[in-house]
C-alpha positions as CSV (number, residue, x, y, z in Angstrom):
1,M,91.7,111.3,138.0
2,T,91.9,107.8,139.5
3,P,93.8,105.0,137.8
4,Q,90.5,103.2,137.4
5,D,89.0,106.1,135.6
6,A,92.1,106.4,133.4
7,S,91.8,102.8,132.4
8,Q,88.1,103.1,131.7
9,S,88.7,106.1,129.5
10,N,91.6,104.4,127.6
11,E,89.7,101.2,127.1
12,A,86.9,103.2,125.4
13,L,89.5,104.9,123.2
14,C,91.2,101.6,122.4
15,R,87.8,100.1,121.3
16,L,87.2,102.9,118.7
17,A,89.6,101.2,116.2
18,P,91.9,98.3,116.0
19,V,95.0,100.4,115.4
20,I,96.3,103.6,117.1
21,P,98.7,105.3,114.8
22,V,102.1,106.1,116.5
23,L,103.3,109.3,114.9
24,V,106.7,111.0,114.8
25,V,106.1,114.4,113.3
26,D,109.1,116.3,112.0
27,D,107.3,119.1,110.2
28,V,104.3,120.8,111.9
29,A,102.9,121.7,108.5
30,T,102.1,118.1,107.9
31,A,100.3,117.6,111.2
32,R,96.8,118.6,110.3
33,P,96.5,117.0,106.9
34,L,98.1,113.8,108.3
35,A,95.5,113.7,111.1
36,E,92.7,114.4,108.6
37,A,93.8,111.5,106.4
38,L,94.0,109.1,109.3
39,V,90.7,110.1,110.7
40,A,89.0,109.9,107.3
41,G,90.4,106.4,107.0
42,G,88.8,105.3,110.2
43,L,91.5,105.7,112.8
44,P,90.3,108.5,115.1
45,V,92.7,108.0,118.0
46,L,96.2,109.3,117.3
47,E,99.4,109.2,119.4
48,V,102.0,111.9,118.7
49,T,105.3,110.9,120.3
50,L,107.2,113.7,122.1
51,R,110.4,112.8,120.2
52,T,110.7,115.9,118.0
53,P,110.9,119.7,118.6
54,V,107.6,120.2,116.9
55,A,105.6,117.4,118.7
56,L,103.7,119.7,121.0
57,D,102.8,122.1,118.1
58,A,101.7,119.0,116.1
59,I,99.4,118.0,118.9
60,R,97.9,121.5,118.9
61,E,97.2,121.3,115.2
62,M,95.8,117.8,115.3
63,A,93.5,118.6,118.2
64,Q,91.6,120.9,115.8
65,V,90.7,118.0,113.4
66,E,87.1,117.1,113.7
67,G,86.6,113.5,114.8
68,G,90.2,113.1,116.0
69,I,91.3,112.3,119.5
70,V,95.0,113.2,120.0
71,G,97.3,111.9,122.7
72,A,100.9,112.4,123.6
73,G,103.3,109.5,123.5
74,T,106.8,109.0,125.1
75,L,105.8,110.8,128.3
76,L,108.8,110.4,130.6
77,T,108.5,113.2,133.2
78,P,105.9,115.3,135.0
79,Q,107.0,118.2,132.8
80,D,106.1,116.2,129.8
81,V,102.6,115.6,131.3
82,A,102.0,119.3,131.9
83,A,103.2,120.3,128.4
84,A,101.1,117.6,126.7
85,K,98.0,118.6,128.6
86,E,98.6,122.3,127.8
87,A,99.0,121.4,124.1
88,G,95.6,119.7,124.1
89,A,96.4,116.0,124.5
90,K,93.4,114.0,125.6
91,F,95.4,111.0,126.8
92,G,99.0,110.0,127.4
93,V,101.2,107.1,126.6
94,S,104.5,106.1,128.2
95,P,107.1,103.4,127.4
96,G,107.2,102.4,131.0
97,A,105.9,103.7,134.3
98,T,107.3,105.5,137.4
99,D,105.5,106.6,140.5
100,R,106.2,110.3,139.7
101,L,104.8,109.9,136.1
102,L,101.7,108.1,137.3
103,Q,101.0,110.6,140.0
104,A,101.6,113.5,137.6
105,C,99.0,112.1,135.1
106,E,96.5,111.4,137.9
107,D,96.9,115.0,139.2
108,A,96.6,116.5,135.8
109,D,93.5,114.4,134.9
110,L,95.3,113.0,131.9
111,P,94.4,109.3,131.2
112,L,97.7,107.4,131.0
113,L,98.3,104.2,129.0
114,P,101.4,103.1,130.9
115,G,103.9,100.7,129.5
116,A,104.7,97.3,130.9
117,A,107.1,94.7,129.6
118,T,106.9,91.9,132.2
119,S,104.4,90.2,134.4
120,S,105.8,92.0,137.5
121,E,105.4,95.4,135.8
122,A,101.8,94.5,134.7
123,M,101.0,93.3,138.2
124,R,102.4,96.5,139.9
125,L,100.3,98.7,137.6
126,L,97.2,96.6,138.2
127,E,97.8,96.9,141.9
128,R,97.7,100.7,141.5
129,G,94.5,100.4,139.5
130,Y,95.7,100.4,135.9
131,S,93.9,97.5,134.1
132,V,94.6,98.9,130.6
133,Q,98.3,99.0,129.7
134,K,100.7,99.3,126.8
135,F,102.8,96.1,126.1
136,F,106.1,97.6,124.9
137,P,108.3,96.9,123.1
138,A,106.1,94.1,121.9
139,E,108.2,92.2,119.4
140,A,111.4,92.6,121.3
141,N,109.7,91.2,124.4
142,G,108.6,88.0,122.7
143,G,105.7,89.1,120.7
144,V,102.4,87.3,120.5
145,P,103.5,84.2,122.5
146,A,104.7,86.4,125.3
147,L,101.6,88.5,125.5
148,K,99.4,85.4,125.4
149,S,101.4,83.9,128.2
150,I,101.1,87.0,130.4
151,G,97.4,87.0,129.8
152,A,96.9,83.5,131.1
153,P,97.6,84.3,134.8
154,I,96.7,88.1,134.6
155,P,93.4,88.1,132.6
156,Q,92.3,91.3,134.3
157,V,94.7,93.4,132.3
158,R,94.0,94.4,128.7
159,F,96.9,95.6,126.5
160,C,97.8,97.8,123.5
161,P,100.9,96.1,122.1
162,T,103.3,98.5,120.4
163,G,106.8,98.2,119.0
164,G,107.5,96.1,116.0
165,V,103.8,95.7,115.2
166,S,103.1,95.5,111.5
167,P,100.3,94.6,109.0
168,A,101.8,91.1,109.0
169,N,101.6,90.4,112.8
170,A,98.8,92.8,113.8
171,P,96.1,90.2,113.2
172,D,97.8,87.7,115.5
173,Y,98.0,90.3,118.3
174,L,94.4,91.4,117.7
175,A,93.2,87.7,118.0
176,L,94.4,87.6,121.6
177,S,91.7,88.0,124.3
178,N,93.9,90.4,126.3
179,T,94.5,92.8,123.3
180,L,92.2,95.7,122.8
181,C,94.1,97.3,119.9
182,V,97.6,97.7,118.6
183,G,99.9,100.7,118.1
184,G,101.7,101.1,114.9
185,S,103.5,103.5,112.7
186,W,103.1,101.7,109.3
187,V,99.9,103.7,108.6
188,A,101.9,106.9,108.2
189,P,105.1,106.0,106.2
190,K,107.7,108.8,106.3
191,D,108.0,108.9,102.5
192,A,104.2,109.4,102.1
193,V,104.2,112.1,104.7
194,A,107.1,113.9,103.1
195,K,105.4,113.8,99.7
196,G,102.0,114.8,101.1
197,D,100.5,111.6,99.8
198,W,97.5,111.8,102.0
199,A,95.4,109.6,99.8
200,R,97.9,106.7,100.3
201,I,97.8,107.3,104.1
202,E,94.0,107.3,104.1
203,D,94.0,104.0,102.2
204,L,96.5,102.5,104.7
205,A,94.3,103.8,107.6
206,R,91.2,102.2,106.0
207,E,93.0,98.9,105.7
208,A,94.1,99.1,109.3
209,A,90.6,100.0,110.5
210,D,89.2,96.9,108.8
211,L,91.5,94.5,110.7
212,P,89.4,92.0,112.7
213,R,89.9,91.6,116.4
214,S,88.6,89.2,119.0
């Protein structure tokens, strides 16, 4: 898969809903009902971060949910890429980007949403062919003003800002011309997941799905 094809694929995914839930799954038993609630609420694209021992099993469970498109987040190594692909991930997300990781995703035909925090990083990825990127960590890197400033000289790149994005600031990110969608964890609060309060999560997803964007 070429970087251009990866970016085209991820742009299409990012346009499906204004928010991509960023999920840290601790109990694989919650994976499927969590995905079902989020998809029912209007958020079909789900990112499961590879931060827990059950993350790959969670991807396998979520991949069976009708209407859902599950990806693997926190990809750091070629081994992560292979494991995510085997588990059924349809796309990958990384906090940054290295040549080895980019090559591994291209070789595995796994569309990667690579992370960038600076203009130089965004330019380097664009030079390779990645026109859709993750702005991370968004709030720590200056938030909306920083992303707006990066967009002025590099309008060719579209972003999914993630990291510190909340219902309070998501509309400001989504109003930017270089933002396709945002990534956020607020739609799946840990207490709601632990209690199995899927109705609450579906309501949060529905509110997120209704957020306006430019």
